[in-house]
C-alpha positions as CSV (number, residue, x, y, z in Angstrom):
1,M,0.0,0.1,0.0
2,N,1.4,3.5,-1.0
3,H,1.2,6.4,1.5
4,L,1.6,10.0,0.7
5,A,3.4,12.1,3.2
6,F,3.3,15.8,3.2
7,R,3.2,19.0,5.6
8,I,0.8,21.7,5.2
9,Y,2.0,25.1,6.6
10,P,-0.9,27.7,6.4
11,V,0.1,31.3,6.0
12,W,-0.3,33.4,9.1
13,E,-1.8,36.9,8.5
14,A,-1.3,39.5,11.5
15,D,-4.9,40.7,11.2
16,R,-6.7,37.4,10.8
17,A,-6.8,34.1,12.6
18,T,-5.4,31.2,10.6
19,R,-8.2,29.1,9.0
20,L,-7.4,26.0,6.7
21,T,-9.9,24.0,4.8
22,I,-8.7,20.4,3.5
23,R,-10.9,18.9,1.0
24,L,-10.3,15.2,0.6
25,P,-10.8,13.0,-2.6
26,E,-13.8,10.7,-2.3
27,D,-12.0,7.6,-3.4
28,A,-9.3,7.6,-0.8
29,G,-9.3,6.0,2.7
30,V,-8.7,8.7,5.3
31,E,-7.5,8.7,9.0
32,I,-7.1,11.9,10.8
33,N,-5.5,12.2,14.3
34,S,-6.3,15.4,15.8
35,E,-5.0,17.5,18.6
36,S,-6.3,20.9,19.5
37,S,-6.2,23.5,22.2
38,F,-8.9,25.9,23.6
39,L,-7.6,28.6,21.2
40,S,-8.4,26.4,18.1
41,S,-11.4,24.7,16.3
42,F,-11.5,21.5,14.4
43,S,-14.4,20.6,12.3
44,I,-15.1,17.3,10.4
45,D,-18.1,16.0,8.5
46,K,-19.6,13.3,11.1
47,R,-21.5,12.0,8.2
48,E,-18.4,10.9,6.4
49,F,-16.1,10.1,9.3
50,D,-16.5,7.8,12.3
51,E,-14.6,8.7,15.6
52,V,-12.7,5.2,16.2
53,E,-10.8,6.4,19.2
54,D,-10.6,9.7,21.1
55,D,-9.7,12.4,18.4
56,V,-9.1,9.6,15.6
57,Y,-11.4,9.7,12.8
58,Q,-11.6,7.3,9.8
59,N,-13.8,7.2,6.7
60,D,-15.4,3.8,5.6
61,K,-12.7,3.4,2.9
62,F,-9.9,3.3,5.2
63,G,-8.1,0.1,4.9
64,Q,-10.4,-0.8,2.0
65,T,-8.3,1.0,-0.8
66,D,-4.9,1.4,-2.2
67,K,-5.1,5.2,-1.9
68,E,-4.8,6.1,1.9
69,L,-4.3,9.5,3.5
70,I,-3.2,9.8,7.1
71,F,-3.2,13.1,8.8
72,N,-1.7,14.1,12.1
73,V,-3.3,17.6,12.9
74,D,-1.9,19.5,15.7
75,I,-4.0,22.9,16.0
76,G,-2.3,25.5,18.3
77,L,-4.3,28.7,17.1
78,G,-6.9,28.9,14.4
79,S,-9.2,26.5,12.8
80,I,-9.2,23.4,10.4
81,D,-12.1,22.1,8.5
82,I,-12.2,18.8,6.8
83,E,-14.5,17.9,4.0
84,S,-15.0,15.7,1.2
85,C,-14.5,17.2,-2.5
86,G,-18.1,15.8,-3.2
87,R,-19.8,17.9,-0.5
């Protein structure tokens, strides 16, 4: 199974809070490990993802396809929204 590893560095603007939206391909298996603080917001479509452990989310294709994405999301300040490309 092939895994794609990359880092996303959002740009900080002094007059705005950092907000990042990640749109995921519908045909990929996805696991998201999230960690946030009281200064942050993490949003995920609960219709698309199940919380399999505390702060660990998987879609129904995870472990079922050759295309898998694994995200380790650590939010200190700002917000991250995870959504499917089909939404």
